[in-house]
N, C-alpha and C positions, 0 to 999 in steps of 0.2 A: 463309281459318284453315286449311284442311287445306292449302294448300300454303305455307304459312307452317311448318305442323310438317315436312312433306314436305323443305322446305330444310333444315332443323334437322338431320333424320336424314341427308341427302344430306352435308352436310359434316362427318357425327363417323365416326370410325373403325369397323372393325367389332368391335374388340375394345369400346370405350364402350357400342355396341348391347348387344352379349351384357351386359355388366356390368348395363345397368339392365334387362333383361329377366331377371336373373337374381335383383336385386332385388325387380323387381313380383312373381317367384313366390314368393320366402323369405317377403315382407309378407302375398301372399294364403293362403300355409299358415300361417301364424302368425293371420292374422284366422280361419280354417279350425278351427284348434285350439281356439281360444280359445270361438268358438261353439258347436264342438263342447261343449267342459268346460261350458261355461254350460247349454247343453240336457241335458246327463247329469245336472248338478247337479238341474236343475228338475224332471226327469223323477223322479230318486231321492227328491228329497223329497216329490214328488205320491205315490210308491209307498210310502212310508213313511208316510205321512199314513194311507191305506188300510188298510194293514196295521194302523195304532196304532189306527182304528176299528173292524176286524176284531175284532183282539186283544180290545180292550174289549168289543165286542158277545157274544162268543162265551164270553169269560171268565166273563159275566154267568151266562150259560145252564149252562156247567159245574157252577159254585158252586153254582145252583139243585139242580142234580141230584144233588150230592153233599150237599147239607144237606137233601133233601127224602128222601134215601136211597131215591129211584125205582129201577126197573127201568132200566139202561142203553139197553137195548133201544130204549124210549120216545123218547131222542134222538138215536139214532143218524142218522136221516133228516135231521135237522136238522144233521147234522157231517159228513154226505157231503162231498167235495171230489175234484177233480181233481187228481190228482199234481202238484206244482210250481207250483198256482195260488197265487194271495197266499192264499185261503181254507184252503188246503191248510197254508201256513205258519202261517198264524195262529193255527190250532188246534194244529199241532203244537207251537209254540213256548208256548201256553197247558198243553198237558199235561204239557211239560216241566217248565215252572214249580211244575204241581199234583203230580209223582209225586214230586218233595223232601220234601212235606210227609206225616206218617206218618197224617193225617187223610183225605186225598186220593190216596195212593200206589196202593190197590189198583183203582179206580175208571180212575185216569189209566191205568194199567198196562194193564186190561181194554177201555181206547177203543183204545188203540196196536194192540192185536190185532183187534178188531171194524172198525175204521175202515181196516184194509189199510196202513197203516207198517209193521208189522211185515215183511209179504210184502212191499211195496217195498222197504225196504231189503235184505232178504236178497237179491232178484235183483240190486240194484246193487253186491253182493260179485261179479260175474262181470265187471264194468265192468273195461274195460282202461286204464282211465283211473284214475291212482292217487290222486290229489287226491278222485275220486269214491268209490274203494274205502275211501279211510280215513275218509272223512266219515260212508259207509254203519255202517261198523264202530264207531265212535263214539258214534254214535245208537241203535246196537242194544243197546250196553253200557247207555247211559243209560236205557233203555225197561225194562231189567228184565226181560226176556222168556226165561224158560227155554225156549223152541222155538229162539232164536236160538243157543243155546249152541254146538250141533253145528257148525254152518255158521261160526261164528268160531272153534272149535277145528281147522276146517279149514285157515283162514288162517292159523296158525301154520306151516303148510306153506309159505309164501313165501316169497321169497328177497329180498323187499325189508324193509330194516331199520325203515324208517317204517312199514309194514304191521304187521309184529309188534308192534312198541313198541304202537301204535296197539289192535292185538288185546287185548296182556296188558293193559292198561289197563281195557278194556271186559270181558273174563272176569273180573277181577277184582269187576267190580260187580255181575254177575249172581248172584243170592242163593242156589242151589244148591249147597251145599258140595261136592258129589261131582265138579262142573263146575270148581272150585277146586282140588280137591284133583289130576285129572287136568291141569289146567294147569301146576301146580307141577311135575309128575311130567317135565313137557317143558322147563322152563325151564333145568336145568343145561346141557344139551345145547344150547341156542339161547345160551345165554352163553357157551358154550366154543365157538361159531362167530362170536361176535362180531357175532349177529343182534340181539340186545337188551344194555341196559346195566345194571349194576348197580344204577343209578338208578333206570332204570326199574321194574326188581322192587321195590324197595323203597317209591318213594313209590305202584304200584300197590296193593300189597298192605297198606299204611298205609292208604290211601285206603278201601279193602275193609272197615275198621273193626274193633272188639273181636269181632264176632259170628264172625269166622273163627278165633279163637284155639284152639279144638277142632282144626282143621284144620291149623290151622300146626304144634301140638303133635305131631298123628298123623303127617305127613307127615317132621317133625324127626326124629323116633324111628327112621326108616327109611330118611333121607339118610345117604348118604357123604361127599357133596359138601362140602368145607369152606367154600365159598365161600357156598352155599346155607345153613349152618347159621349162619354168621356172620349172613347176611340175615335168618334168622328170628328169630334171637336181639337182634338190634338192633330189629327190626319190634315183638317182643312186649315188649321196653322201655318203649314209649311207651304199652301198651296197659294197662288197670285189672291192676293185680299179684294173682295167686290163686297158690296153693300149688303148682297143675301148673307153672306158668311158670317158680318158684323151684326146683323138683325139677330139671327141664328143665336149666336154667341150671347149676345147682352139678353136672348130670352132665359138662359140659364144660368145666369151669373146667382142666383137665389134660390139653385137648387138644393133640395137636403142634402146629395151626396158632396162632400168635399172635394173628391177629384174631379167630379164634373162643373163646379166652380171656378177651378184650377184651370182647368184646359179652357172652359171658357173665356178666362183672362188672357190665359194665352193667346187665344184666335185674337180677342180684341185690340191687343196692341200693335200686331200688324197693317191691323184695317186701319184703325186711327190714323197711323203714320202717313200709312198711304193715301187715304181718301179726305183727312183732314176731317172726320167725323166724330163728334163728341156727345154722348148724352151728358149734361150738366148733373154732375152728383150721383151718378148712377154707381159708381165704385166706389164711393166714399164708406158705405157701410161696411164693406169687404174690411176696410181697414180694422175692425175690431172684430172679424171673423174669431171664433173659437178655436180653428185650427189654424195652428202657425202656419204653414206651408202656403195655405190658401193667402193668409195676409202678404206673405215674400210675395207672391207673386202679383198681388193687387198693388204693393206699392212700386212694384218694376214697372207694373203698366201706367200707374199714376206718374211715376218719373219721366216714362218715355214721353207725356205730355208736353213736358219742359214748360210748365205755365205756373207763374208765380205766385198766382191764388192756392196752389196746390202745395206751396212750402209748409205753411202750419200744421197742415193735415201729415204731412210727412214726417213732420220733425216728431209728433208724436211717437211714432215708430222707433226713433232714435235711443227710446228706454223699456223698448218690448224685452220682453224675458229671453227671447232667444235671438242668439248672435248673429244666425243667416239673417234676419228680419233686420235688426242693426244695422248691419252691413249693407244692405240692400237700400234702405232707408238713406243711409249717407251718401251711398253711392247716387240715388234718385237727386239729393239735394245737390251734390257739384253738378249734375247736369244744367243746374238754374245757375250756375256760375254765383256773380255778386248778388244776384237776387234771393239766393238763399242765407243770405248774410244775417237778416234779421232772426229768421227761425233760429240758427245756430245761436247768436245773443239771448235770445229768449230762453232757451234751454239751459244755457249753461247760468243763469241769473238764478237758479235752483238752488236751494240751501240743502238739496241731498248730495252728501259728496259723491255717493257712489252711482248717481246720475250724472253728475258733471264728467266722471271719470270716466263714465259709458262713452259720452258723447265726445270727449277728447280723443279716446281711442280711436273712434270710429274715422272723427276729421283728421286724424295723424295717417289711418289705413289707405284715407281716399286722396291723400296728397292735397285737402282744400287749405291745409296751410301756405301752400305755396302763393293762394291768390289773396290770401292774408298777407303776408309778406311784401306781396305786390302792391295794395292797397295803404301801405302805411304812409310812404310821400305824398298820396293824391290830397292835397291841400283843399280841392276844390270837391272832392268826392263827400258824399252824406254817409257813406260807410266807413271812412279814415278811422273815426272813432270807436266805431264797434268792432272793428277789425284789430284794435290795439288790445281794448279791453278783452276780446275773445283769446289773443294770444297769451295775454296776462295771465288770463285765467288759467289758460293751459300750464304755462310756466309753473303757476303755484301748485298747480295738482300735477307736478313732475313731469308733463309731455312737454319737454325740453330740447330733446335732441334734434328734431328740425331746424330750431332756432338757432343753435350750438353749431350745427353743421352748416348754417349758411353763413354767421361769423366768420369761421373757419376758411371760408373762401374769400373773405375780402374782397368781392368784386364790386360793391354799390357801397360806398362810405355812409351814406346818407341813412340807409335802410339799417347797415351796421351798427348805427351810432343809436337808432332807435330799438335796436333789439337789444343791445348791451342793458340801454336803460331798465329795459322790462324784464330782462333777467336779473339784474340787481335789485328788484323790487323796486325802482325809483316812482313806477307807474302803478297805483295800486287797483287791485283787480277789481 
């Protein structure tokens, strides 16, 4: 048999032999790779089963400690583990789940300290491995340890953007407001150097929660950096409204930076709605702002007040050169319902056909036409005549589809008759 194979190889060319050997090596490597993948999967499955068992076992003990309100020292020996061991990882996972619960937060934070987790990750901050340092920073932030604040603040001196971004997020979670203030004083410089993004700053401070409002306001009153002021106003606009936030926002609506003006308006809107506060006339100049997105936010804020006296000012933006502003103005007027008819009626008296068509288009998109149709048969109402005239002008400008759609339904014979007269041109616009 061996002679037979030897004869076969003797008759083969060298290139053929090399090709066969190469194929055999490739097949062997594929089999080895598949074997290693299977072994790794089996090992990980075994490891996760052990971790699940350890988590379940120690979570029960931790909860007993919390429920019984016993001294943590009585339980420490049970939870001692070598760093990096599966028991260490399981207990750490459990403590992270407990620290997010107000009822167990303090106990979990105390255990992180006493079991050595805080010390371990503070030492890991000196690692040359960026991934190890980033993980340590993130975990220290989640542990909410005041003792980790100073080491974390030092990490802001790093030149690696990923490390700085993780550090900003971690420091925003530390409960000490003085630490948050110190963090914020460093942010403008980091932002200027491109070591941290505005998105990272905003998301980190938002995640810190409303408890930071006094600190944000304190810093905002001393800050001269437009980017930071805009960020602060944007963050404060999503927190619960209060008078201090409202006054801070109003003080910045005349700021030279358009983004600051826009974010100030964004913060004002929820405050006025929640507190019923309104500085008369303070928003009106911004309806003529040279920057269109400031006008957009101004008309949205003014519309949110739902005050009839604002209608004539909002109506002027129905002729804005930006469609976004026109659309927002139309929406703001529809908030006023029947109280806005006078403003629409005056606008449509314009001799400028383009202006009239723009108004008609925005009214149609905002479904204001439905209200006008409803008013057609209101014999007692003072707006019935204006509603009829507005619909007539719309029909003459080619915006008659809402009217023809209503006629097709034939649900209200009286209104259908009125609309047919309008469509036929019997009522002069």
